[in-house]
py3Dmol code that shows the C-alpha trace and the ligand (Angstrom):
import py3Dmol

protein = """\
ATOM      1  CA  MET A   1     116.620  48.165  73.031  1.00  0.00           C
ATOM      2  CA  LYS A   2     113.131  49.175  71.922  1.00  0.00           C
ATOM      3  CA  ALA A   3     113.978  48.345  68.320  1.00  0.00           C
ATOM      4  CA  SER A   4     115.167  44.879  69.303  1.00  0.00           C
ATOM      5  CA  GLY A   5     112.231  44.260  71.672  1.00  0.00           C
ATOM      6  CA  THR A   6     114.491  44.088  74.741  1.00  0.00           C
ATOM      7  CA  PRO A   7     112.630  45.456  77.770  1.00  0.00           C
ATOM      8  CA  ILE A   8     114.466  48.232  79.624  1.00  0.00           C
ATOM      9  CA  ALA A   9     114.943  47.841  83.399  1.00  0.00           C
ATOM     10  CA  MET A  10     115.093  51.120  85.299  1.00  0.00           C
ATOM     11  CA  LEU A  11     115.211  51.761  89.061  1.00  0.00           C
ATOM     12  CA  THR A  12     115.698  54.809  91.243  1.00  0.00           C
ATOM     13  CA  ALA A  13     118.917  55.520  93.140  1.00  0.00           C
ATOM     14  CA  TYR A  14     119.830  58.341  95.475  1.00  0.00           C
ATOM     15  CA  ASP A  15     123.156  57.355  97.031  1.00  0.00           C
ATOM     16  CA  TYR A  16     126.549  55.873  96.195  1.00  0.00           C
ATOM     17  CA  THR A  17     126.240  52.507  97.941  1.00  0.00           C
ATOM     18  CA  MET A  18     122.863  51.591  96.457  1.00  0.00           C
ATOM     19  CA  ALA A  19     123.828  52.920  93.017  1.00  0.00           C
ATOM     20  CA  ARG A  20     126.904  50.656  93.044  1.00  0.00           C
ATOM     21  CA  ILE A  21     124.815  47.605  93.885  1.00  0.00           C
ATOM     22  CA  LEU A  22     122.141  48.379  91.271  1.00  0.00           C
ATOM     23  CA  ASP A  23     124.720  49.151  88.578  1.00  0.00           C
ATOM     24  CA  GLY A  24     126.522  45.903  89.388  1.00  0.00           C
ATOM     25  CA  ALA A  25     123.205  44.058  89.069  1.00  0.00           C
ATOM     26  CA  ASP A  26     122.819  45.202  85.431  1.00  0.00           C
ATOM     27  CA  VAL A  27     120.075  47.814  85.745  1.00  0.00           C
ATOM     28  CA  ASP A  28     119.919  49.695  82.427  1.00  0.00           C
ATOM     29  CA  VAL A  29     118.851  53.114  83.672  1.00  0.00           C
ATOM     30  CA  LEU A  30     119.222  54.657  87.132  1.00  0.00           C
ATOM     31  CA  LEU A  31     116.863  57.495  87.899  1.00  0.00           C
ATOM     32  CA  VAL A  32     117.863  59.972  90.572  1.00  0.00           C
ATOM     33  CA  GLY A  33     114.178  60.565  91.186  1.00  0.00           C
ATOM     34  CA  ASP A  34     112.649  63.420  93.115  1.00  0.00           C
ATOM     35  CA  SER A  35     111.001  60.558  95.030  1.00  0.00           C
ATOM     36  CA  ALA A  36     114.140  61.147  97.146  1.00  0.00           C
ATOM     37  CA  SER A  37     111.907  63.767  98.761  1.00  0.00           C
ATOM     38  CA  ASN A  38     109.710  60.917 100.053  1.00  0.00           C
ATOM     39  CA  VAL A  39     112.032  57.997 100.647  1.00  0.00           C
ATOM     40  CA  MET A  40     115.232  59.798 101.666  1.00  0.00           C
ATOM     41  CA  ALA A  41     113.911  62.967 103.314  1.00  0.00           C
ATOM     42  CA  GLY A  42     110.549  61.748 104.655  1.00  0.00           C
ATOM     43  CA  HIS A  43     108.398  64.421 103.023  1.00  0.00           C
ATOM     44  CA  GLU A  44     104.806  63.588 102.100  1.00  0.00           C
ATOM     45  CA  THR A  45     105.205  64.852  98.514  1.00  0.00           C
ATOM     46  CA  THR A  46     107.996  65.450  95.993  1.00  0.00           C
ATOM     47  CA  LEU A  47     107.479  69.211  96.083  1.00  0.00           C
ATOM     48  CA  PRO A  48     109.919  70.262  98.838  1.00  0.00           C
ATOM     49  CA  ILE A  49     113.118  68.789  97.381  1.00  0.00           C
ATOM     50  CA  THR A  50     115.472  71.455  96.026  1.00  0.00           C
ATOM     51  CA  LEU A  51     117.791  71.558  93.018  1.00  0.00           C
ATOM     52  CA  GLU A  52     120.792  71.592  95.403  1.00  0.00           C
ATOM     53  CA  GLN A  53     119.515  68.439  97.121  1.00  0.00           C
ATOM     54  CA  MET A  54     118.897  66.688  93.775  1.00  0.00           C
ATOM     55  CA  ILE A  55     122.407  67.639  92.660  1.00  0.00           C
ATOM     56  CA  TYR A  56     123.845  66.193  95.877  1.00  0.00           C
ATOM     57  CA  HIS A  57     121.968  62.887  95.372  1.00  0.00           C
ATOM     58  CA  ALA A  58     123.018  62.741  91.715  1.00  0.00           C
ATOM     59  CA  GLN A  59     126.697  63.355  92.567  1.00  0.00           C
ATOM     60  CA  CYS A  60     126.567  60.439  95.035  1.00  0.00           C
ATOM     61  CA  VAL A  61     124.943  58.140  92.449  1.00  0.00           C
ATOM     62  CA  VAL A  62     127.374  59.061  89.664  1.00  0.00           C
ATOM     63  CA  ARG A  63     130.330  58.020  91.858  1.00  0.00           C
ATOM     64  CA  GLY A  64     128.862  54.514  92.199  1.00  0.00           C
ATOM     65  CA  VAL A  65     128.068  53.843  88.542  1.00  0.00           C
ATOM     66  CA  THR A  66     130.269  52.547  85.740  1.00  0.00           C
ATOM     67  CA  ARG A  67     127.745  51.419  83.130  1.00  0.00           C
ATOM     68  CA  ALA A  68     124.092  52.439  83.644  1.00  0.00           C
ATOM     69  CA  LEU A  69     122.529  55.512  82.062  1.00  0.00           C
ATOM     70  CA  ILE A  70     121.908  58.092  84.811  1.00  0.00           C
ATOM     71  CA  VAL A  71     118.848  60.351  84.554  1.00  0.00           C
ATOM     72  CA  VAL A  72     118.143  63.106  87.086  1.00  0.00           C
ATOM     73  CA  ASP A  73     114.724  64.572  87.880  1.00  0.00           C
ATOM     74  CA  LEU A  74     114.448  68.347  87.671  1.00  0.00           C
ATOM     75  CA  PRO A  75     112.593  69.165  90.882  1.00  0.00           C
ATOM     76  CA  PHE A  76     109.356  71.109  91.243  1.00  0.00           C
ATOM     77  CA  GLY A  77     109.721  74.830  90.566  1.00  0.00           C
ATOM     78  CA  THR A  78     112.955  74.630  88.574  1.00  0.00           C
ATOM     79  CA  TYR A  79     111.547  74.421  85.037  1.00  0.00           C
ATOM     80  CA  GLN A  80     107.783  75.069  84.951  1.00  0.00           C
ATOM     81  CA  GLY A  81     106.711  78.240  83.196  1.00  0.00           C
ATOM     82  CA  ASN A  82     110.181  79.580  82.442  1.00  0.00           C
ATOM     83  CA  SER A  83     112.293  77.943  79.759  1.00  0.00           C
ATOM     84  CA  LYS A  84     115.405  79.979  80.637  1.00  0.00           C
ATOM     85  CA  GLU A  85     115.251  78.795  84.242  1.00  0.00           C
ATOM     86  CA  ALA A  86     114.641  75.248  82.967  1.00  0.00           C
ATOM     87  CA  LEU A  87     117.813  75.458  80.890  1.00  0.00           C
ATOM     88  CA  LEU A  88     119.843  76.829  83.819  1.00  0.00           C
ATOM     89  CA  SER A  89     118.552  74.030  86.091  1.00  0.00           C
ATOM     90  CA  ALA A  90     119.402  71.351  83.542  1.00  0.00           C
ATOM     91  CA  VAL A  91     122.844  72.852  82.903  1.00  0.00           C
ATOM     92  CA  ARG A  92     123.589  72.842  86.641  1.00  0.00           C
ATOM     93  CA  VAL A  93     122.601  69.177  86.886  1.00  0.00           C
ATOM     94  CA  MET A  94     124.813  68.204  83.964  1.00  0.00           C
ATOM     95  CA  LYS A  95     127.797  70.367  84.971  1.00  0.00           C
ATOM     96  CA  GLU A  96     127.799  69.590  88.673  1.00  0.00           C
ATOM     97  CA  THR A  97     126.895  65.889  88.690  1.00  0.00           C
ATOM     98  CA  GLY A  98     128.225  64.088  85.621  1.00  0.00           C
ATOM     99  CA  ALA A  99     124.799  62.526  84.967  1.00  0.00           C
ATOM    100  CA  HIS A 100     123.698  61.801  81.399  1.00  0.00           C
ATOM    101  CA  ALA A 101     120.188  63.259  81.097  1.00  0.00           C
ATOM    102  CA  VAL A 102     117.364  65.029  82.916  1.00  0.00           C
ATOM    103  CA  LYS A 103     113.714  64.134  83.360  1.00  0.00           C
ATOM    104  CA  LEU A 104     110.823  66.506  83.804  1.00  0.00           C
ATOM    105  CA  GLU A 105     107.074  66.141  84.220  1.00  0.00           C
ATOM    106  CA  GLY A 106     104.346  67.360  81.891  1.00  0.00           C
ATOM    107  CA  GLY A 107     103.189  67.619  78.279  1.00  0.00           C
ATOM    108  CA  ALA A 108     102.299  70.603  76.090  1.00  0.00           C
ATOM    109  CA  ALA A 109     102.929  73.142  78.872  1.00  0.00           C
ATOM    110  CA  VAL A 110     106.606  72.199  79.243  1.00  0.00           C
ATOM    111  CA  ILE A 111     107.493  71.828  75.550  1.00  0.00           C
ATOM    112  CA  PRO A 112     109.250  75.248  75.396  1.00  0.00           C
ATOM    113  CA  ALA A 113     111.384  74.252  78.398  1.00  0.00           C
ATOM    114  CA  ILE A 114     112.199  70.861  76.846  1.00  0.00           C
ATOM    115  CA  GLU A 115     113.155  72.444  73.513  1.00  0.00           C
ATOM    116  CA  ARG A 116     115.482  74.927  75.185  1.00  0.00           C
ATOM    117  CA  ILE A 117     117.207  72.193  77.210  1.00  0.00           C
ATOM    118  CA  LEU A 118     117.560  69.992  74.129  1.00  0.00           C
ATOM    119  CA  GLU A 119     119.050  72.886  72.135  1.00  0.00           C
ATOM    120  CA  ALA A 120     121.865  72.944  74.703  1.00  0.00           C
ATOM    121  CA  GLY A 121     122.608  69.293  73.916  1.00  0.00           C
ATOM    122  CA  ILE A 122     121.082  67.866  77.094  1.00  0.00           C
ATOM    123  CA  PRO A 123     118.994  64.703  76.605  1.00  0.00           C
ATOM    124  CA  VAL A 124     115.511  64.876  78.144  1.00  0.00           C
ATOM    125  CA  MET A 125     113.184  62.123  79.369  1.00  0.00           C
ATOM    126  CA  GLY A 126     109.497  63.066  79.654  1.00  0.00           C
ATOM    127  CA  HIS A 127     106.996  61.969  82.311  1.00  0.00           C
ATOM    128  CA  LEU A 128     103.208  61.791  81.758  1.00  0.00           C
ATOM    129  CA  GLY A 129     100.172  60.301  83.482  1.00  0.00           C
ATOM    130  CA  LEU A 130     100.396  60.606  87.237  1.00  0.00           C
ATOM    131  CA  THR A 131     102.830  63.465  87.686  1.00  0.00           C
ATOM    132  CA  PRO A 132     103.531  63.733  91.436  1.00  0.00           C
ATOM    133  CA  GLN A 133     104.756  67.337  91.212  1.00  0.00           C
ATOM    134  CA  SER A 134     101.166  68.316  90.251  1.00  0.00           C
ATOM    135  CA  ILE A 135      99.552  66.469  93.155  1.00  0.00           C
ATOM    136  CA  TYR A 136      97.835  69.589  94.461  1.00  0.00           C
ATOM    137  CA  ARG A 137      96.233  70.190  91.083  1.00  0.00           C
ATOM    138  CA  PHE A 138      94.762  66.663  91.018  1.00  0.00           C
ATOM    139  CA  GLY A 139      94.315  66.192  94.774  1.00  0.00           C
ATOM    140  CA  THR A 140      94.819  62.418  94.648  1.00  0.00           C
ATOM    141  CA  TYR A 141      97.194  59.671  93.495  1.00  0.00           C
ATOM    142  CA  VAL A 142      94.479  57.617  91.729  1.00  0.00           C
ATOM    143  CA  VAL A 143      94.974  56.107  88.247  1.00  0.00           C
ATOM    144  CA  ARG A 144      95.105  58.810  85.556  1.00  0.00           C
ATOM    145  CA  ALA A 145      93.714  59.010  82.007  1.00  0.00           C
ATOM    146  CA  ARG A 146      90.755  56.691  82.553  1.00  0.00           C
ATOM    147  CA  SER A 147      88.460  59.121  80.712  1.00  0.00           C
ATOM    148  CA  GLU A 148      88.632  59.317  76.914  1.00  0.00           C
ATOM    149  CA  GLU A 149      89.338  63.040  77.153  1.00  0.00           C
ATOM    150  CA  GLU A 150      92.360  62.595  79.430  1.00  0.00           C
ATOM    151  CA  ALA A 151      93.573  59.594  77.390  1.00  0.00           C
ATOM    152  CA  THR A 152      93.446  61.659  74.184  1.00  0.00           C
ATOM    153  CA  GLU A 153      95.395  64.451  75.861  1.00  0.00           C
ATOM    154  CA  LEU A 154      98.020  61.972  77.096  1.00  0.00           C
ATOM    155  CA  ARG A 155      98.420  60.432  73.605  1.00  0.00           C
ATOM    156  CA  ARG A 156      98.862  63.906  72.145  1.00  0.00           C
ATOM    157  CA  ASP A 157     101.361  64.880  74.862  1.00  0.00           C
ATOM    158  CA  ALA A 158     103.415  61.725  74.212  1.00  0.00           C
ATOM    159  CA  GLU A 159     103.571  62.613  70.511  1.00  0.00           C
ATOM    160  CA  LEU A 160     104.574  66.193  71.382  1.00  0.00           C
ATOM    161  CA  LEU A 161     107.386  64.949  73.623  1.00  0.00           C
ATOM    162  CA  GLU A 162     108.636  62.667  70.862  1.00  0.00           C
ATOM    163  CA  ALA A 163     108.423  65.428  68.244  1.00  0.00           C
ATOM    164  CA  ALA A 164     110.258  67.854  70.559  1.00  0.00           C
ATOM    165  CA  GLY A 165     113.146  65.371  70.786  1.00  0.00           C
ATOM    166  CA  CYS A 166     112.776  63.570  74.149  1.00  0.00           C
ATOM    167  CA  PHE A 167     114.723  60.298  74.085  1.00  0.00           C
ATOM    168  CA  ALA A 168     112.201  58.417  76.262  1.00  0.00           C
ATOM    169  CA  VAL A 169     109.065  58.967  78.312  1.00  0.00           C
ATOM    170  CA  VAL A 170     107.819  57.626  81.645  1.00  0.00           C
ATOM    171  CA  LEU A 171     104.105  56.807  81.845  1.00  0.00           C
ATOM    172  CA  GLU A 172     102.928  56.581  85.451  1.00  0.00           C
ATOM    173  CA  LYS A 173      99.768  54.934  86.770  1.00  0.00           C
ATOM    174  CA  ILE A 174      97.561  54.843  83.694  1.00  0.00           C
ATOM    175  CA  PRO A 175      95.481  51.998  82.196  1.00  0.00           C
ATOM    176  CA  ALA A 176      97.648  49.239  80.667  1.00  0.00           C
ATOM    177  CA  SER A 177      95.785  49.352  77.344  1.00  0.00           C
ATOM    178  CA  LEU A 178      96.483  53.076  76.940  1.00  0.00           C
ATOM    179  CA  ALA A 179     100.167  52.649  77.839  1.00  0.00           C
ATOM    180  CA  SER A 180     100.650  49.854  75.343  1.00  0.00           C
ATOM    181  CA  SER A 181      98.920  51.789  72.565  1.00  0.00           C
ATOM    182  CA  VAL A 182     101.161  54.810  73.252  1.00  0.00           C
ATOM    183  CA  SER A 183     104.243  52.533  73.264  1.00  0.00           C
ATOM    184  CA  ALA A 184     103.235  51.189  69.861  1.00  0.00           C
ATOM    185  CA  ALA A 185     102.444  54.652  68.469  1.00  0.00           C
ATOM    186  CA  ILE A 186     105.728  56.406  69.273  1.00  0.00           C
ATOM    187  CA  LYS A 187     109.291  55.418  68.379  1.00  0.00           C
ATOM    188  CA  ILE A 188     110.993  56.512  71.608  1.00  0.00           C
ATOM    189  CA  PRO A 189     111.011  54.045  74.526  1.00  0.00           C
ATOM    190  CA  VAL A 190     108.106  54.204  76.951  1.00  0.00           C
ATOM    191  CA  ILE A 191     109.026  53.279  80.526  1.00  0.00           C
ATOM    192  CA  GLY A 192     106.015  52.317  82.621  1.00  0.00           C
ATOM    193  CA  ILE A 193     105.305  52.464  86.336  1.00  0.00           C
ATOM    194  CA  GLY A 194     101.857  51.174  87.137  1.00  0.00           C
ATOM    195  CA  ALA A 195     101.204  51.198  83.391  1.00  0.00           C
ATOM    196  CA  GLY A 196     101.105  47.471  82.609  1.00  0.00           C
ATOM    197  CA  SER A 197     103.357  45.132  80.668  1.00  0.00           C
ATOM    198  CA  GLY A 198     102.948  46.662  77.206  1.00  0.00           C
ATOM    199  CA  CYS A 199     105.573  49.364  77.756  1.00  0.00           C
ATOM    200  CA  ASP A 200     109.149  49.184  76.433  1.00  0.00           C
ATOM    201  CA  GLY A 201     110.541  49.124  79.954  1.00  0.00           C
ATOM    202  CA  GLN A 202     109.632  49.339  83.614  1.00  0.00           C
ATOM    203  CA  VAL A 203     110.685  51.542  86.499  1.00  0.00           C
ATOM    204  CA  LEU A 204     110.075  51.204  90.225  1.00  0.00           C
ATOM    205  CA  VAL A 205     111.198  53.197  93.217  1.00  0.00           C
ATOM    206  CA  THR A 206     113.971  50.965  94.581  1.00  0.00           C
ATOM    207  CA  HIS A 207     112.852  51.424  98.174  1.00  0.00           C
ATOM    208  CA  ASP A 208     109.406  50.063  97.218  1.00  0.00           C
ATOM    209  CA  ALA A 209     110.788  47.154  95.159  1.00  0.00           C
ATOM    210  CA  LEU A 210     113.139  46.095  97.943  1.00  0.00           C
ATOM    211  CA  GLY A 211     110.547  46.353 100.702  1.00  0.00           C
ATOM    212  CA  PHE A 212     111.999  49.284 102.656  1.00  0.00           C
ATOM    213  CA  THR A 213     108.701  51.149 102.464  1.00  0.00           C
ATOM    214  CA  THR A 214     106.234  48.816 104.175  1.00  0.00           C
ATOM    215  CA  GLU A 215     103.457  51.401 104.519  1.00  0.00           C
ATOM    216  CA  PHE A 216     103.267  52.132 100.748  1.00  0.00           C
ATOM    217  CA  ASN A 217     101.570  49.261  98.924  1.00  0.00           C
ATOM    218  CA  PRO A 218      99.965  50.223  95.616  1.00  0.00           C
ATOM    219  CA  ARG A 219      99.188  47.221  93.392  1.00  0.00           C
ATOM    220  CA  PHE A 220     101.840  48.130  90.811  1.00  0.00           C
ATOM    221  CA  VAL A 221     104.674  47.528  93.284  1.00  0.00           C
ATOM    222  CA  ARG A 222     106.201  44.051  93.486  1.00  0.00           C
ATOM    223  CA  HIS A 223     108.421  43.406  96.519  1.00  0.00           C
ATOM    224  CA  TYR A 224     111.593  41.643  95.382  1.00  0.00           C
ATOM    225  CA  ALA A 225     112.846  41.595  98.976  1.00  0.00           C
ATOM    226  CA  GLU A 226     111.590  42.524 102.432  1.00  0.00           C
ATOM    227  CA  LEU A 227     114.586  44.593 103.481  1.00  0.00           C
ATOM    228  CA  SER A 228     112.735  46.500 106.161  1.00  0.00           C
ATOM    229  CA  GLU A 229     112.171  43.204 108.047  1.00  0.00           C
ATOM    230  CA  THR A 230     115.651  41.889 107.230  1.00  0.00           C
ATOM    231  CA  ILE A 231     117.318  45.055 108.536  1.00  0.00           C
ATOM    232  CA  ALA A 232     115.153  45.257 111.658  1.00  0.00           C
ATOM    233  CA  ARG A 233     115.943  41.585 112.450  1.00  0.00           C
ATOM    234  CA  ALA A 234     119.692  42.138 111.959  1.00  0.00           C
ATOM    235  CA  VAL A 235     119.703  45.322 114.045  1.00  0.00           C
ATOM    236  CA  LYS A 236     117.770  43.656 116.911  1.00  0.00           C
ATOM    237  CA  LYS A 237     120.378  40.896 116.905  1.00  0.00           C
ATOM    238  CA  TYR A 238     123.194  43.491 117.020  1.00  0.00           C
ATOM    239  CA  VAL A 239     121.512  45.362 119.895  1.00  0.00           C
ATOM    240  CA  SER A 240     121.048  42.188 121.937  1.00  0.00           C
ATOM    241  CA  ASP A 241     124.634  41.037 121.178  1.00  0.00           C
ATOM    242  CA  VAL A 242     125.984  44.386 122.427  1.00  0.00           C
ATOM    243  CA  ARG A 243     123.741  44.421 125.484  1.00  0.00           C
ATOM    244  CA  GLU A 244     124.577  40.856 126.408  1.00  0.00           C
ATOM    245  CA  GLY A 245     128.321  41.124 125.787  1.00  0.00           C
ATOM    246  CA  ARG A 246     128.453  38.824 122.706  1.00  0.00           C
ATOM    247  CA  PHE A 247     129.815  41.580 120.443  1.00  0.00           C
ATOM    248  CA  PRO A 248     132.674  42.146 119.878  1.00  0.00           C
ATOM    249  CA  GLY A 249     134.232  38.704 120.354  1.00  0.00           C
ATOM    250  CA  PRO A 250     137.973  37.976 120.559  1.00  0.00           C
ATOM    251  CA  GLU A 251     138.174  37.500 116.745  1.00  0.00           C
ATOM    252  CA  GLU A 252     136.669  40.997 116.257  1.00  0.00           C
ATOM    253  CA  SER A 253     139.160  42.625 118.655  1.00  0.00           C
ATOM    254  CA  TYR A 254     142.837  43.731 118.314  1.00  0.00           C
TER     255      TYR A 254
END
"""
ligand_1 = """\
8
KIV
O 110.849 60.305 91.198
C 110.665 59.144 90.808
O 111.032 58.167 91.471
C 109.991 58.942 89.526
C 109.604 57.560 89.181
C 108.409 57.167 89.955
C 109.387 57.390 87.729
O 109.756 59.874 88.822
"""
view = py3Dmol.view(width=600, height=400)
view.addModel(protein, "pdb")
view.setStyle({"model": 0}, {"cartoon": {"style": "trace"}})
view.addModel(ligand_1, "xyz")
view.setStyle({"model": 1}, {"stick": {}})
view.zoomTo()
view.show()
């Protein structure tokens, strides 16, 4: 798709029903993101989600998909600093879920882990820029790589990921000009989130794009629906129908 200039559309999915809808709507890549920690489990960060929980979400997604590529995030603490553990985590994801690839966050520091996973024949997607699993190192979710020093490091990390054999890389919340220069400089697809229009594809957290998460409004999110309002309106109608005896009617009874 990159070679033909066709932008790649990627969204997150964590459950069977949503995965089925997104797959049926032609999404190219479904990411079982560790953002499940936020939007499914209600945690403040992505750190608490476990490998078992990610595997459960991925199994649910795989059952709903017939055509999209399915990528699963390796959660915090399952690959950093230990390439053997990284391999075992990735193998568990592939064996127990039926997904097609894993994603992990970081540059130079995780290259040994990436190489070991790739040697086992497991495709790896990288993730640079704002890396939510390192939130306590940075202390904030502000735009990354604004300084020349950080931008240079990110460019170098993207090249390292490509050279190691990653099939794609996510760039999160960095200046658009930097993201488009990285996309032009490397051959593997660059999927942006808050990284401008010069990337080879885009990803959003589905719950943000569909307006489930009303309290989270960074400028890079576009709401394609306001499902939080739609659902609340529908549920209020159901509650009042039940309370006032309008549901069920004769046609909904046996
Ligand atoms: O976990 C996630 O949803 C992600 C995307 C934001 C890229 O990593």
